[in-house]
Structures are given as C-alpha cells and as structure tokens.
C-alpha positions in Angstrom: 64.0 -37.6 -38.3 63.0 -39.6 -41.7 63.7 -37.2 -43.9 67.5 -37.0 -42.3 68.1 -40.6 -42.7 67.1 -40.2 -46.3 69.5 -37.3 -46.7 72.2 -39.8 -45.5 71.9 -42.4 -47.6 71.8 -40.0 -50.8 75.3 -38.3 -49.4 76.9 -42.4 -48.9 75.7 -43.3 -52.2 76.7 -40.2 -54.2 80.2 -41.2 -52.1 80.3 -44.4 -53.3 79.3 -44.4 -56.8 81.9 -41.5 -57.5 84.7 -43.9 -55.8 83.2 -47.0 -58.4 83.9 -44.7 -61.8 87.1 -43.1 -60.4 88.0 -47.4 -60.2 86.9 -47.8 -63.6 88.3 -45.0 -65.0 91.8 -46.5 -63.7 90.9 -49.5 -65.5 90.6 -48.5 -69.0 86.6 -48.6 -69.1 84.3 -45.2 -69.2 81.1 -46.2 -66.4 78.6 -45.9 -69.6 80.4 -49.1 -71.1 80.2 -50.8 -67.5 76.8 -50.2 -67.4 76.3 -51.1 -70.7 78.3 -54.5 -70.2 76.3 -55.0 -66.6 73.3 -55.2 -68.5 73.8 -56.4 -71.7 74.9 -54.3 -74.1 77.3 -54.5 -76.9 80.8 -54.0 -74.5 81.8 -57.7 -72.5 83.9 -57.3 -69.6 85.8 -59.7 -67.8 84.5 -61.4 -64.8 87.1 -59.6 -62.6 85.7 -56.3 -64.0 82.4 -57.8 -62.8 83.0 -58.5 -59.4 85.5 -55.1 -59.1 82.3 -53.4 -60.1 80.5 -55.0 -57.1 81.9 -54.7 -54.6 81.3 -51.7 -53.8 78.0 -51.5 -54.4 77.6 -54.3 -52.1 79.3 -52.3 -49.5 77.5 -49.1 -50.0 74.2 -51.7 -49.4 75.8 -53.6 -46.1 76.9 -49.7 -44.9 73.4 -48.7 -45.3 71.8 -51.1 -43.9 74.1 -51.1 -40.5 73.2 -47.4 -40.3 69.6 -47.4 -40.9 69.5 -50.5 -38.2 71.4 -48.5 -35.5 68.8 -45.9 -35.9 65.3 -47.8 -35.6 66.7 -49.5 -32.5 67.4 -45.7 -31.0 64.2 -44.3 -32.5 61.8 -46.1 -29.6 64.4 -44.9 -26.6 63.7 -41.2 -27.9 60.6 -41.5 -28.1 59.6 -42.9 -25.0 62.0 -40.5 -23.4 60.1 -37.8 -24.9 56.8 -38.7 -24.4 57.8 -39.6 -20.5 59.4 -35.9 -20.0 55.6 -34.7 -21.3 53.8 -36.8 -19.3 55.8 -35.4 -16.8 55.0 -31.9 -16.6 51.1 -31.4 -17.9 50.6 -27.7 -18.5 47.5 -25.8 -16.6 46.2 -23.3 -16.0 45.1 -22.2 -12.4 43.3 -19.7 -10.1 43.8 -18.4 -6.6 41.4 -19.1 -4.0 40.1 -16.0 -2.7 38.1 -14.5 0.3 35.2 -12.3 -1.2 31.3 -11.3 -0.6 29.0 -14.0 -3.0 25.8 -13.8 -3.5 23.5 -16.6 -4.9 21.9 -14.3 -7.8 18.2 -15.0 -9.9 17.2 -13.1 -12.4 14.3 -12.6 -15.3 12.9 -9.9 -16.9 10.4 -7.0 -15.4 7.9 -4.4 -15.8 8.5 -0.9 -14.2 5.5 0.8 -12.8 4.6 4.0 -10.1 3.4 2.5 -7.1 0.8 5.1 -7.1 -1.0 5.7 -10.2 -4.1 5.6 -11.4 -6.2 5.4 -14.9 -8.7 8.0 -14.8 -12.2 7.9 -16.9 -15.6 9.7 -17.5 -18.4 7.3 -15.8 -20.8 9.6 -18.2 -20.6 9.5 -22.0 -21.1 13.2 -23.9 -18.8 15.6 -25.6 -15.9 16.7 -24.0 -16.3 20.6 -23.3 -13.0 21.1 -21.5 -9.3 20.2 -20.9 -7.3 21.8 -18.5 -4.9 24.5 -19.8 -1.5 25.0 -18.3 0.2 28.0 -19.1 -2.6 28.6 -21.6 -2.0 25.6 -24.1 -4.0 22.3 -23.4 -2.6 19.5 -20.9 0.5 17.3 -22.5 1.8 14.0 -21.1 4.8 14.7 -18.3 2.6 17.9 -17.4 2.6 17.9 -13.4 -0.9 18.2 -12.1 -2.0 18.6 -8.2 -4.5 16.9 -6.4 -8.1 17.8 -6.4 -7.0 19.7 -10.0 -10.2 19.2 -13.1 -8.6 18.0 -16.0 -10.9 17.3 -18.2 -14.8 17.3 -18.0 -17.9 15.8 -20.8 -21.0 18.2 -20.9 -22.9 18.3 -17.8 -26.0 20.4 -18.4 -28.2 17.8 -18.2 -26.7 16.0 -15.1 -27.2 19.3 -13.2 -30.3 20.1 -14.3 -31.5 16.5 -12.9 -29.5 17.7 -9.8 -31.1 20.9 -8.9 -34.6 18.9 -9.4 -33.1 16.3 -6.8 -31.9 19.6 -4.6 -35.6 20.6 -4.5 -37.2 17.6 -3.9 -34.7 17.6 -0.8 -35.8 20.5 0.6 -39.7 19.6 -0.1 -39.2 16.4 2.2 -37.4 18.7 4.8 -40.8 20.6 4.9 -42.9 18.2 5.4 -40.0 16.7 7.8 -40.0 20.2 10.0 -44.2 20.7 10.0 -44.3 16.9 11.3 -42.0 17.5 14.2 -43.6 20.5 15.4 -47.0 18.4 15.5 -45.5 16.0 17.0 -44.0 18.2 19.7 -47.5 19.6 20.3 -49.0 15.7 20.6 -46.2 14.8 23.2 -47.2 18.2 24.8 -50.8 17.5 25.4 -49.2 13.9 26.4 -47.4 15.8 29.1 -50.4 18.1 30.1 -52.8 14.8 30.5 -50.7 12.9 32.5 -50.5 15.7 34.7 -54.4 15.9 34.9 -54.7 12.3 35.7 -51.9 12.4 38.7 -53.8 15.2 39.7 -56.7 13.2 39.5 -55.4 10.2 41.5 -54.0 12.6 44.2 -57.5 13.8 44.1 -59.1 10.3 44.7 -56.3 9.2 47.1 -57.3 11.8 49.2 -61.5 11.3 48.8 -60.7 8.1 49.9 -58.9 9.2 53.2 -62.2 11.2 54.2 -64.2 8.5 53.6 -62.3 6.0 55.5 -62.4 8.8 57.8 -66.0 9.5 58.3 -66.7 6.1 58.3 -65.0 5.8 61.2 -66.7 8.4 62.7 -70.4 7.3 61.7 -69.0 4.0 63.4 -68.6 5.9 66.5 -71.5 7.5 66.6 -73.5 4.3 66.2 -72.0 2.7 68.8 -72.7 5.9 71.0 -76.4 6.3 69.6 -76.7 2.3 70.7 -74.9 3.1 74.2 -77.2 6.1 75.2 -80.4 4.4 73.7 -80.1 1.7 76.7 -79.2 4.3 79.0 -81.9 6.5 78.4 -84.1 3.2 78.7 -82.8 2.2 82.0 -83.1 6.1 83.1 -79.9 6.4 83.5 -79.1 9.7 80.5 -82.0 12.1 79.5 -83.9 12.0 76.3 -82.0 15.0 75.3 -79.0 13.3 75.6 -79.8 10.8 73.7 -81.3 13.1 71.1 -77.7 14.5 70.7 -76.1 11.1 70.0 -78.4 10.8 67.3 -78.0 14.0 65.6 -73.9 13.2 65.4 -74.6 9.5 64.3 -76.8 11.1 61.4 -73.6 14.2 60.6 -71.5 11.1 60.4 -73.3 9.3 58.1 -73.8 12.6 56.1 -70.2 13.0 56.3 -69.6 9.2 54.7 -72.1 9.8 52.0 -70.0 13.7 51.2 -66.7 11.5 51.4 -67.9 8.9 48.9 -69.5 11.2 46.3 -66.0 12.9 46.2 -64.3 9.4 45.8 -66.4 9.4 42.5 -66.0 12.3 41.4 -61.7 11.9 41.4 -62.0 8.4 40.3 -64.5 9.8 37.2 -61.6 12.8 36.8 -59.2 9.7 36.6 -61.2 8.2 33.9 -60.8 11.6 32.3 -57.6 11.5 32.6 -56.9 8.4 31.4 -58.8 8.7 28.2 -57.0 12.5 27.4 -53.7 10.7 28.2 -54.5 7.9 25.7 -55.6 10.7 23.1 -52.6 12.0 23.1 -50.4 9.2 23.0 -52.8 8.2 20.1 -51.4 12.0 18.3 -48.1 11.5 19.5 -48.2 8.0 17.5 -49.4 9.4 14.5 -46.8 12.5 14.5 -44.4 9.9 14.9 -45.4 8.3 11.9 -45.5 11.2 9.9 -42.2 12.4 11.1 -40.6 8.6 10.0 -42.3 9.3 7.0 -40.8 12.8 6.0 -37.5 11.6 8.0 -37.8 8.8 4.7 -38.5 11.0 2.0 -35.9 13.3 3.0 -33.2 10.0 3.3 -34.8 9.3 -0.3 -34.0 12.7 -1.4 -30.9 13.2 -0.2 -29.8 9.6 -1.9 -31.5 10.7 -5.5 -29.2 13.8 -4.9 -26.3 12.6 -4.1 -26.6 9.7 -7.1 -27.3 12.6 -9.3 -24.4 14.5 -7.7 -22.1 11.3 -8.4 -23.3 11.2 -11.6 -22.3 14.9 -12.4 -19.6 14.1 -11.0 -18.5 11.1 -13.3 -18.1 14.3 -15.9 -15.5 15.0 -14.3 -11.9 13.8 -14.4 -9.8 15.2 -11.2 -6.3 14.4 -10.3 -6.5 12.4 -7.3 -2.6 12.9 -6.0 0.2 15.3 -6.7 2.0 13.6 -10.3 2.6 13.9 -13.5 0.3 12.7 -16.9 1.9 9.3 -18.1 -0.8 8.8 -20.8 -3.1 11.2 -22.6 -5.9 10.3 -25.0 -8.8 13.1 -25.4 -8.9 16.5 -26.6 -11.4 18.9 -26.4 -14.7 18.1 -28.5 -14.2 14.2 -28.5 -17.0 12.6 -28.0 -16.4 10.1 -24.9 -18.1 6.7 -24.3 -17.4 3.9 -21.2 -17.3 1.7 -24.2 -14.2 3.1 -25.7 -12.4 1.1 -23.1 -10.9 -2.3 -24.6 -10.8 -3.7 -20.9 -10.0 -7.2 -22.8 -7.6 -6.8 -24.5 -3.7 -6.5 -23.5 -2.1 -3.9 -21.4 -0.9 -1.6 -24.0 -4.4 -1.4 -26.1 -6.3 -0.2 -22.8 -3.6 2.1 -21.9 -4.2 3.6 -25.3 -8.0 3.6 -24.6 -7.9 5.1 -21.0 -8.8 9.3 -21.4 -5.6 10.2 -18.6 -3.3 7.5 -16.5 -1.7 9.9 -13.8 1.2 8.2 -11.8 3.8 9.7 -9.2 7.1 9.8 -10.5 8.9 9.7 -6.6 8.2 6.1 -6.1 8.4 3.1 -8.6 7.9 -0.7 -8.1 8.8 -3.7 -10.9 6.8 -6.6 -11.5 8.5 -10.1 -11.8 7.3 -13.5 -12.6 9.9 -16.3 -11.9 9.8 -19.9 -12.7 8.7 -21.4 -10.0 11.7 -23.2 -9.0 13.7 -20.0 -9.0 11.3 -18.3 -7.6 11.0 -20.3 -4.4 13.9 -19.0 -2.7 12.7 -15.7 -2.6 11.4 -13.8 0.1 10.4 -10.3 1.0 13.7 -7.6 2.4 16.2 -9.5 0.2 17.7 -7.3 -2.1 17.5 -7.0 -5.4 19.7 -4.7 -8.8 17.6 -3.3 -11.9 19.3 -3.1 -15.4 18.3 -1.7 -18.2 18.1 -4.3 -21.1 20.1 -2.4 -23.3 23.2 -2.5 -20.7 23.5 -6.3 -20.4 25.1 -8.3 -22.2 25.9 -11.9 -21.1 23.7 -11.9 -18.0 25.6 -16.0 -17.0 29.1 -14.0 -16.7 28.1 -11.7 -14.5 29.2 -10.8 -10.8 28.2 -8.6 -8.1 30.3 -6.2 -9.1 29.2 -6.4 -12.5 25.5 -5.6 -11.1 26.5 -3.0 -9.3 28.5 -1.2 -11.5 25.4 -1.9 -14.2 22.3 -1.5 -11.8 20.4 1.6 -12.6 18.3 1.5 -9.5 18.1 -1.0 -6.6 15.4 -2.0 -4.6 14.0 -4.7 -2.0 11.2 -7.6 -2.3 8.2 -6.1 -1.1 6.0 -9.0 -1.6 6.1 -12.9 -3.1 3.0 -14.2 -4.4 2.1 -17.3 -2.4 0.2 -18.6 -5.4 1.5 -19.5 -9.5 -0.1 -18.0 -12.2 -2.4 -20.4 -13.9 -1.1 -19.3 -17.4 2.8 -18.7 -16.7 3.0 -21.1 -14.1 5.2 -18.8 -12.8 5.6 -16.4 -9.0 4.6 -13.0 -8.8 6.7 -11.0 -6.9 7.0 -6.8 -7.1 10.4 -4.8 -5.8 10.2 -1.7 -4.1 12.8 0.6 -5.9 14.8 2.5 -3.1 17.6 3.9 -4.7 17.8 5.4 -8.3 14.3 5.4 -9.1 15.1 8.7 -11.3 16.8 6.7 -13.5 13.8 4.6 -14.6 10.3 5.6 -16.6 7.2 3.6 -16.2 6.3 0.9 -18.4 10.2 0.4 -19.2 11.4 -3.3 -19.4 14.3 -3.9 -17.0 16.2 -7.1 -16.1 15.7 -8.1 -12.7 18.6 -9.8 -10.4 17.5 -10.8 -7.0 20.3 -11.9 -4.2 18.0 -15.1 -3.3 21.5 -15.7 -0.6 24.6 -13.9 0.6 28.1 -14.0 2.6 29.6 -11.1 2.9 33.1 -13.1 4.0 33.5 -16.4 1.9 36.5 -18.3 0.7 35.4 -18.6 -3.2 36.8 -20.7 -6.9 35.6 -19.9 -9.9 33.2 -22.4 -11.4 36.0 -23.8 -13.7 37.7 -25.0 -11.1 34.9 -27.9 -9.7 34.3 -31.3 -11.1 32.0 -34.1 -10.1 33.3 -37.8 -10.1 30.4 -40.2 -8.9 28.5 -36.9 -8.4 31.1 -35.7 -5.3 32.9 -32.2 -6.2 36.3 -31.8 -6.1 39.4 -30.1 -7.0 42.6 -30.2 -8.1 45.3 -27.9 -5.6 48.4 -27.5 -6.8 51.1 -28.1 -4.6 53.6 -26.0 -5.7 56.1 -27.1 -3.9 56.5 -30.8 -4.7 55.1 -29.8 -8.7 51.9 -32.2 -8.8 48.2 -31.3 -8.0 46.5 -32.7 -4.9 43.1 -34.0 -5.3 40.8 -32.8 -3.0 36.8 -33.1 -1.8 35.4 -30.0 -1.0 32.0 -28.8 0.6 30.5 -26.4 -2.0 28.1 -23.2 -0.5 26.6 -20.1 -2.1 26.7 -20.6 -6.1 27.5 -16.9 -7.4 27.0 -16.0 -11.1 31.2 -17.0 -11.9 32.5 -18.4 -8.6 31.0 -21.0 -6.1 31.9 -20.8 -2.3 33.8 -23.5 -0.9 32.7 -24.5 2.5 36.0 -26.9 3.4 38.3 -28.3 1.8 40.4 -25.9 0.5 42.3 -22.8 2.0 42.2 -19.1 1.0 45.1 -18.6 -1.6 45.9 -21.9 -2.5 45.8 -22.8 -6.4 43.3 -24.6 -7.8 43.4 -26.2 -11.7 40.7 -24.2 -13.4 42.3 -25.7 -17.1 43.8 -29.0 -18.3 42.2 -31.1 -14.9 40.3 -33.7 -17.4 43.9 -35.3 -17.7 44.8 -35.0 -13.9 44.7 -37.4 -11.1 45.9 -37.2 -7.7 49.3 -36.8 -7.7 50.3 -36.0 -11.1 53.2 -34.2 -11.9 52.0 -30.4 -13.7 53.8 -27.0 -14.9 51.8 -24.0 -14.1 51.6 -21.6 -17.4 49.1 -19.2 -16.0 47.6 -17.8 -12.9 44.2 -16.1 -13.3 43.5 -13.4 -10.9 
C-alpha cells in the first residue's frame, strides 16, 4: 500500500513540474535560469515571476498532503475489516469420529526360545570317541534326531570295567542271600516241628492229668468202701473175704493213681523238651534272619554300586531326549572333554558356545519378555500378543492394531506372569506361548512383542490429536458444520490405543473433531474446515 502511494505522488510531482516548465517558457525564462535565480544565481527574476513559480509548487504540496491524509484515514478501517474477516473463519483440519475396534498395547523386546529345549552335556571327562553319523557324515546343526538316538560318547572303557566288577559283587551278594534264605527256611521248618511236638506233649499231659483225676477219684471211692466194709466186718455183718476184696480194690486204685502221676510227669517232661526244641529252632530262625538281612544289605549295596557305575557310564553318553533338531553343536570326534569347559557364570551366549549339544523342538516356541512394572501391571494370562521381527518395525509409536496384524510374524497368548520383580532390571518377567506362525520364528531371535492389555471390538474412537486437556479435564472441539463454528465438549476417555483413543461419552460417531488448529479455539469460534482426515 505504501509503494502505491509513493508511485502516485511521483506521478503528481512530474505533472506539476511539467506544468511549471511550460509557464516559465511562456514568460520567456528558461527553467535553468529560473532555478539559478531562485537560489541566488546570476539572473534575477522579478517578485511577480517568483510568486508565479511558487504558486504551483504550493498547490502540489497541498494536493499531495490531502491525498496522503485521505488514505491514512481509510487504511485502519481496511486493516480492521481484513482482520475481522480472518478471525471470523479460522482454518482447521478435522477427523471424523469412527466406530472401530481398539486395543491398549504394551510392548517390549523379547527373546524367542523353544518351549522344549535341552542343553546336553557329558558328566564324565575323557576323549570323545563317537559322534552320530547322518547319511555317512558327522552330525550337524539343523539335523533332525529321534528320542533315544546316541548322539555322542566319551571313552567308556574304564567305567565299563567298573560296571563289570559291580555286577560280580551283586551276583555274589545274591548267592549269599540265597544260602541264607535256604537256611532260614530249614530253621523255620524245625520251629514248626518243635511246635508240633510241643503240642502233642501238651495233649499227652492233658490226657495224663485227666487219667490222674479219674484214678484219684477211684482211689477215694475204694478207700471209702474199705472203711465201710471194715466196720461191717467188725460188726460181723460181712465176711473177711468181702472185706479183703475191698482192700484189694483200694490197692489197685492207689496203683492206678501212681501210674497216672507217672504219666503226668512224663508228659510234663515232654512239654519241657518240646519247648526247649522250639526255643532252639526259633533262635536258629533269628540267626538265619539276621544272615538274610545281611545278605539283602549286601545285595542293596552291590546294586547301588552297580547303578552308580552305570549312571557314570551313562554320563559318557549324550542321548536325544526327544524328537527334535540340533540347534548348537560344539564338539567333534577326538576332542577331549571335561565338565569345566562349560562357562556357567558367563552370559547366555557363552553358555551356548560351551555346551556340547543343544537340542530343541521347533514345533512350539515361547517369547520371554521383561516389562517395566508400570507397563507390566496390566498384563494377565490369556491376553493375546503379536510378535514382530525387529527389522520389520519402523515407527512403534504410530502403530495401529491393523498395522500390528499385518506386520506380525507370529501370534500368541500370555502364558505366565511372574508375581515378583527381577532384582537387577526391576522388571516383570512374562512368557508368551506362540500359537500361530511358529514356523516364522527362530530360536534365539530378538523380536518386538506387543500385548493387548485391554480390548474392545466396537468402540467410539478419535485420533490422539483431537484431545486437549484444560484444567486436567479432557475436551475435544466438535465442528458444527451447519453453523460453521466449533463446540468445546468435555468427554470421558476410555482405552488408549496406539494412534486412537476411545471416547466413552461426549461425542457421537460421524461427528467431526478438530485435530489441527485447536489451540486457537474457544467454544463458538467460527472455523473453516480445510481438510477432513479419514
């Protein structure tokens, strides 16, 4: 605007100067002479001529001033009108509120391992004399092996001789046990016989005692009968012969008593002899039982020694514990092996490089993840997870759920969540079992793992850029397209995704929310939507 005014002034000055020049020439004065006279040159003009020259100049000055004054008065109004037009329609970019699934994710680097894996090593030291052959060549990493296959062995000859000695000791102990058991059976038989003899003696004693009682009863009766007949004989009632008969019967009864007593004594002696035989036989049984127990202990000791030797012999072998593949192979025939070669205190890579063989089952993998406490607090078993190779991951913060699904090399679920925090990293250990895409993973690979800690299949969502917090309260600016203004609305946020956030209450699906230019807005501000970002 100032450039235009200057140009106009210059044009007015040129026109006025031309007119003055023509007036001077009519008066017979050259412009140069007039200029010299005006500044005290050689020529002198009359006062009239000077006044004539000054009049146009004053007119030019007054004209220029009037024009400038008019334009200066109009310029603030034009500026205010332009500013008002600009404020009236602030340009903004908006996005449409959508119905879409949303997930809240936590992510971290993870370490892929086979669920079934085994570090295979020799417990015995010695020269490695055998490594499994596959199609005529030595075993290699990646070769498939079956459960029970002998994979490698150190020289077993010394331990094999120890096994032979232990087997001989076990056989000798078994022979001693057999002899002791035979003697025990004989002693037990003698006890049985002695007990039977004692039983018979006890039966004889009982019979003799019964006979003694009968004999004593008969004797007592005979004694009474003798006394009665003695009195009758003295009274002359019976004859002497009848009395003598009763005395004879008494004598016979007395003899029977004595005989019965003798039988009782004999039976009692038989019982004592049988009891002694039983005691002797039982003592023999106890002795033989002690010998049997000693022989059994000898067998147990021999078997333990044999088992120990056999275990040590087995320690010279590496046998495939399951069907799988060789993941690492660090030995060959002719190497001398000692258990001290394993670097148990180094990092995992050093352990992998020192163990003779590592076998894995490649059909099932898990991912070990460590999450900070604030991130891992929401992780639960059963939550789904996506595993992405690190080389495929470019901008983690801008990832959406569909991006994760497209980039994922494998999927899985949370298998376990440690209830404790690791001392060093102060993190929560999480294991994810892979249930899809295991063939895309490699044992030992580093991956990025995303866990859906909260999900909704149907949610009202808007981009992160639509949200603003005022006094710690979340708001959005909703475009009223009919009136061309924005409405500031307080909303209730829900699940926070990677690029979208759920709005539980405050907006409706399909409405436009401002995502760019919102910092200049207040409720009711007129806006012009220059772009709708889908």
